[in-house]
Every structure is written in structure tokens, then in C-alpha cells.
C-alpha positions in Angstrom: 72.8 191.7 220.7 69.9 189.6 221.9 67.3 191.0 224.3 68.7 189.0 227.2 72.3 190.1 226.8 74.0 192.8 228.8 75.8 195.6 227.1 79.2 194.3 225.9 80.2 197.0 223.5 83.7 198.2 224.2 82.8 201.9 224.2 80.0 201.3 226.6 82.2 199.3 229.0 84.9 201.9 228.7 82.5 204.6 229.9 82.0 202.6 233.1 85.7 202.1 233.9 88.5 204.2 235.2 92.1 203.0 235.5 93.6 202.9 239.0 96.0 205.8 239.3 94.1 208.0 236.8 93.3 211.5 237.9 90.3 211.7 240.3 88.8 214.3 238.0 88.3 211.6 235.3 86.2 209.5 237.7 83.9 212.5 238.5 83.4 213.2 234.8 82.3 209.6 234.1 79.9 209.4 237.0 77.7 211.7 235.0 77.2 208.8 232.6 76.8 205.8 234.9 75.8 205.4 238.6 78.8 203.2 239.4 82.3 203.4 238.1 84.6 200.4 238.1 88.2 201.0 239.1 90.3 198.5 237.0 93.9 197.6 236.3 95.6 197.3 232.9 93.9 193.9 232.3 90.5 195.4 233.1 90.3 193.4 236.4 87.9 195.2 238.8 89.7 196.3 241.9 86.9 198.4 243.4 84.1 200.8 242.6 83.2 204.5 243.0 79.7 206.0 243.1 78.6 209.5 243.9 78.5 208.9 247.6 82.0 207.5 247.6 83.3 210.4 245.5 81.6 212.9 247.9 83.3 211.3 250.9 86.7 211.4 249.1 86.3 215.1 248.4 85.3 215.9 252.0 88.5 214.1 253.1 90.6 216.5 250.9 91.0 214.4 247.8 92.4 216.7 245.0 90.9 216.5 241.5 94.2 216.0 239.8 95.5 213.5 242.4 95.5 209.8 241.4 92.7 207.4 242.3 93.9 205.2 245.1 92.3 201.9 246.2 91.7 203.2 249.7 89.3 205.7 248.2 87.2 203.0 246.5 84.5 200.7 247.7 86.0 197.2 247.8 82.6 195.5 247.5 81.5 195.4 243.9 78.1 194.1 242.9 78.5 191.7 240.1 77.1 188.6 238.4 78.9 186.0 236.3 78.7 185.4 232.6 76.2 182.6 232.9 73.6 184.9 234.6 70.7 185.7 232.3 69.5 189.3 231.8 66.3 188.4 233.6 68.2 187.2 236.7 70.4 190.2 236.6 67.4 192.5 236.7 66.1 190.6 239.7 69.4 191.0 241.5 69.4 194.7 240.7 65.9 195.2 241.9 66.5 193.3 245.1 69.6 195.4 245.9 68.3 198.7 244.6 71.0 199.0 241.9 70.8 200.7 238.5 73.6 198.7 237.0 75.6 195.5 237.8 78.9 194.3 236.4 79.5 191.0 234.6 82.8 189.6 235.8 84.9 186.6 234.8 86.4 184.3 237.5 89.5 186.5 237.3 87.3 189.6 238.0 87.8 190.9 234.5 84.9 193.2 233.4 83.3 191.9 230.3 79.9 193.5 230.3 77.4 195.6 232.2 73.7 195.2 232.9 71.6 198.3 233.3 68.3 198.0 235.1 66.3 200.6 233.2 65.5 200.1 229.5 68.8 199.8 227.7 69.1 200.6 224.0 67.1 198.1 222.0 65.8 196.2 225.0 62.2 197.4 225.4 59.7 195.4 223.4 56.7 197.1 221.8 55.6 194.0 219.9 54.2 192.2 222.9 52.3 192.8 226.1 51.9 190.5 229.0 48.9 189.4 231.1 49.5 187.5 234.3 46.6 185.6 235.8 46.8 186.3 239.5 43.1 186.0 240.7 42.9 182.4 242.0 42.1 181.5 245.6 44.9 178.9 245.9 42.6 176.6 247.9 45.0 173.7 247.8 47.5 175.9 249.7 45.2 176.9 252.6 45.9 178.1 255.2 48.9 179.8 253.6 46.6 181.6 251.2 43.9 182.5 253.8 45.3 186.0 254.0 47.8 186.1 251.2 47.1 185.7 247.5 48.8 182.6 246.1 50.9 184.6 243.7 52.2 186.7 246.6 53.6 183.7 248.5 57.3 184.2 248.9 60.0 182.1 247.3 63.6 183.0 248.3 62.4 186.2 250.0 60.4 187.6 247.0 56.7 187.0 246.0 56.2 184.6 243.1 54.3 187.3 241.2 57.1 189.8 241.6 59.6 187.3 240.3 57.4 186.9 237.2 57.2 190.6 236.6 60.9 191.1 236.9 61.4 188.2 234.5 59.3 189.9 232.0 61.1 193.2 232.5 64.4 191.5 232.1 63.4 190.6 228.6 62.2 194.1 227.8 58.4 193.4 228.3 57.2 196.4 230.2 53.5 196.6 229.4 52.0 194.3 232.0 48.4 193.5 233.1 47.6 191.7 236.3 44.3 189.9 236.4 43.2 189.9 240.0 40.2 188.8 242.1 40.9 187.0 245.4 42.6 189.5 247.8 43.4 191.6 244.8 43.9 194.8 246.8 46.9 193.3 248.4 48.5 192.8 245.0 47.6 196.3 243.9 49.1 197.8 247.1 52.3 195.9 246.6 52.9 196.7 242.9 51.2 200.0 242.4 51.7 201.2 238.8 54.9 199.2 238.4 57.3 202.1 238.3 59.5 200.8 241.0 60.1 197.6 238.9 60.7 199.4 235.6 57.4 198.7 233.9 53.8 199.9 233.6 51.3 197.7 235.4 47.5 197.9 234.9 44.9 195.7 236.5 42.1 193.5 235.1 39.7 193.3 238.1 37.5 190.3 238.0 34.2 190.9 239.8 33.8 187.1 239.9 36.2 184.3 238.9 36.5 184.1 235.1 38.6 181.0 234.8 42.0 180.7 233.3 41.2 182.7 230.2 38.1 184.9 230.8 40.0 187.9 232.2 41.4 188.5 228.7 38.0 190.0 227.8 38.6 192.7 230.4 41.4 194.3 228.3 40.1 197.8 227.5 41.6 198.3 224.1 41.6 196.0 221.1 45.1 194.4 221.0 47.4 195.5 218.2 50.3 193.3 219.2 50.8 189.8 220.6 49.7 189.0 224.1 52.0 186.9 226.3 49.8 185.2 229.0 51.2 183.5 232.1 49.8 181.8 235.2 50.7 183.8 238.2 51.9 180.9 240.3 54.9 179.9 238.1 58.5 179.9 239.3 60.4 179.7 236.0 63.4 180.9 233.9 61.6 180.4 230.6 63.3 182.0 227.6 60.4 184.2 226.5 62.1 185.6 223.3 62.6 182.0 222.1 59.0 181.2 222.6 57.9 184.4 220.8 60.2 183.7 218.0 58.9 180.1 217.6 55.3 181.4 217.7 56.0 183.9 214.9 58.0 181.5 212.8 55.1 179.0 212.8 52.6 181.7 211.8 50.3 180.6 214.7 47.3 182.4 216.0 48.0 180.9 219.4 51.0 179.0 220.9 50.9 177.0 224.2 54.1 176.4 226.2 54.3 172.8 227.0 56.5 170.8 229.4 57.7 167.2 229.4 56.2 165.3 232.2 57.1 161.7 233.1 54.9 159.2 234.9 56.6 156.2 236.4 54.6 153.0 236.3 55.4 151.1 239.6 54.7 147.7 238.1 56.0 145.5 235.3 54.0 146.1 232.2 52.8 143.2 230.1 52.3 143.8 226.3 49.4 141.6 225.1 48.0 141.2 221.6 44.9 139.1 221.1 45.5 137.1 224.2 49.1 136.4 223.6 52.0 138.0 225.5 54.3 139.8 223.2 56.8 141.2 225.8 57.5 142.8 229.1 58.6 146.3 230.3 59.8 146.5 233.8 58.4 149.6 235.6 58.5 151.9 232.5 58.3 155.6 232.5 55.7 157.2 230.3 56.4 160.8 229.0 53.7 163.3 228.1 53.6 166.9 227.1 51.6 169.0 229.6 50.2 172.5 229.6 52.9 174.8 231.2 50.6 177.8 231.8 52.4 180.1 229.3 50.8 181.2 226.1 51.3 183.6 223.2 48.1 184.9 221.6 47.6 187.0 218.5 44.9 189.7 218.6 42.5 187.5 216.6 42.7 184.9 219.4 42.2 187.4 222.2 39.1 188.7 220.5 37.5 185.3 220.6 37.3 185.3 224.4 33.7 185.8 225.5 32.9 188.7 227.9 31.7 188.2 231.5 32.0 184.4 231.2 34.0 181.9 233.1 36.3 180.6 230.3 39.1 178.2 230.4 42.1 179.1 228.3 42.1 175.6 226.8 38.6 176.4 225.4 40.2 179.2 223.4 42.7 176.8 221.9 39.9 174.4 221.1 38.0 177.2 219.3 41.0 178.1 217.3 41.5 174.5 216.3 37.8 174.0 215.3 38.1 177.2 213.1 41.0 175.6 211.3 43.6 178.1 212.6 47.2 177.2 213.2 47.9 176.5 216.8 51.5 175.9 218.0 53.2 174.2 220.9 56.6 175.3 222.3 58.4 172.9 224.6 59.9 174.6 227.6 63.3 173.2 228.6 64.1 175.8 231.3 63.5 175.5 235.0 59.8 175.5 235.7 57.6 174.9 238.8 53.9 175.3 239.0 53.4 176.3 242.7 49.9 174.9 243.0 50.4 172.5 245.9 52.4 172.6 249.1 54.9 170.1 247.8 55.7 172.2 244.8 55.9 175.3 246.9 58.4 173.7 249.2 60.4 172.5 246.2 60.5 176.0 244.8 61.6 177.4 248.2 64.3 174.8 248.5 65.6 175.3 245.0 65.4 171.6 244.1 
């Protein structure tokens, strides 16, 4: 089972199901093991759900323990996602709706898996911690950022930074540092210690701006595991385990997430060699790989960051290269928007 998968084991799913018509007692017994019980037919199609509140109401109305479970006792609205929904997105849905679990249903409403919000078996990762850079002023987005930190601007009703945190938690990364400066207290007030989001959040408080990499020197303890670093203004569905796997397979001291970026030339291009025309290209599109603001750093790389100095993260990569260390690039194919300008923010909010 990969880290982004829900629990699909037959025994685990069975614990979350009860057959319609089964004794009501069997539902009560299984509610000790899961917060929501799915009432299914013989084909495991979900007909409704029962939680503790629903069961309590049924008992108050005189439901007998050995009487069969009837659909009128169940909640007809069942929270679910489809099979294409990633673990990270499922965690986001559960957090938004205050759920501890959510069903994975087929088009025929057949139960095939269950996501659990809290750390499920084998999901929590102790081999990586995350640092999110959330201290910038967001000057290009003024006046929207005059009283709101850029990472706290909402997209689809949720702050960008909270989306990032939930994305990390969805992949089992629960040790998270937020580097803050501009309006940092608002970020602290919103997230607290991270308990409500299923993680542990600590803060790297920049007394002055330290650039895109300088806050790494504020980490109190020497790192013993890899550090996943992200810009705090990203709206993305990046497959983090895939990037970590590529980093380790390459034996790199640092890996940069890169993104394909195409530039359209609005004119016909003339290819000339020593004064002679060799050919033409009509309005070609040039493609480059650009820095996507996501990095994996080994402890040796983190320790190279100078203290109390404004330090671009690209300077760290340059130092690694000058030292002859292996530096990797991992191309991100997933949805990715850098919300640095109003146009990109509007694009993120519109979902295009």
C-alpha cells in the first residue's frame, strides 16, 4: 500500500460495514471501531450510514438491539470520494467537513476503500520533515496582502497555506515548520500547534527577511532526516512521495522540483548562419524548466545555510554544485500554480 492510498484491506472495510437487516446490536458493536458505519446491501453498495448520534436517536425512539437495521434509521447522506481522489485531497475534504473517515465509492456506490483522517497504519513518515516558507510580504498582491499574509489568502474557501499543510499531512508528513515574518502572528493564531490538522507545527520566526532559504538556519536541532521545503504560496497537487523517491534514488544532497514552462514567440523566427538564411519557424514555442519552489534537502545541505543572513535557496544549490555534490532535478507534472501575482491568484481561485 502506498502512502497516498486509502485502506483497501477486506478486513478493515468489513469492520466499517454492516448489512442492512442485520441486528442493530451488531452496528453498536462496530461503532467502537470506527466513527461511521456504512449500511450496505449484499453487493456492498452503500445505502446509508450510522454514527453514534444516529444510533442514540434510534435507541431513544425505541429501537430494540435485536431488531433489524432499517434504512429509515440510517442517515441517507454519506460522505464519500471517488476512486480517483488522492489521499491528500481526501484529507482536505475530511478536515473541511470535520470528519474522521470518508468512504471511497464506485459509480454504483459500492464501497471499495476507506480513508481515515488520523495517522493510519504505515502512513506517518518519520524520514522527512517539512519547512514551508511563509514570511514574504506579497508586495505584488497589495492591497490584498496589506492585512493578510500572502499564504493566508483563500482559494476555494481555504487559505493557501492550510491547503499545503493538509497536502503534507495527506502524505503522512506530520512534522512541519512554518517560517514566518510579515504578519506572522496571524499565521500562528490560525494554525496553533497543528493539532486540529493532524500534525505538529512549529515556527521559525524571522526577525528580518532572510530570503528564500535563510530561515533554514533557524532550525533548532541538527537535522537527522531529509527536509522537504516548499514556498508558502503554492497551490499544487504534487506527488511528494514520488519526488522523495527520485531524490533518494539519485543519491542527491539536494533536489529541486522543476516545472516545464513554455514561452510563445509572437513573431516568425529566422534561422541565420553566417549571414545566410537557413530556415524559418513561424511563432515557435520555447520550453524551459523553471524552479517550482519545492526542494528536498539532506542534512548536509541544510547545514550549509549561513546564520542570520539573507540567503536565496538557489545559492545553496550553487554551493552544492561548486563543492562537487550531486544535485538533482525532479520534474513536476501535477497541477501547480505559484500565487505570486493577481493573475495567478485569480486563476487558482477559478480552478483553471
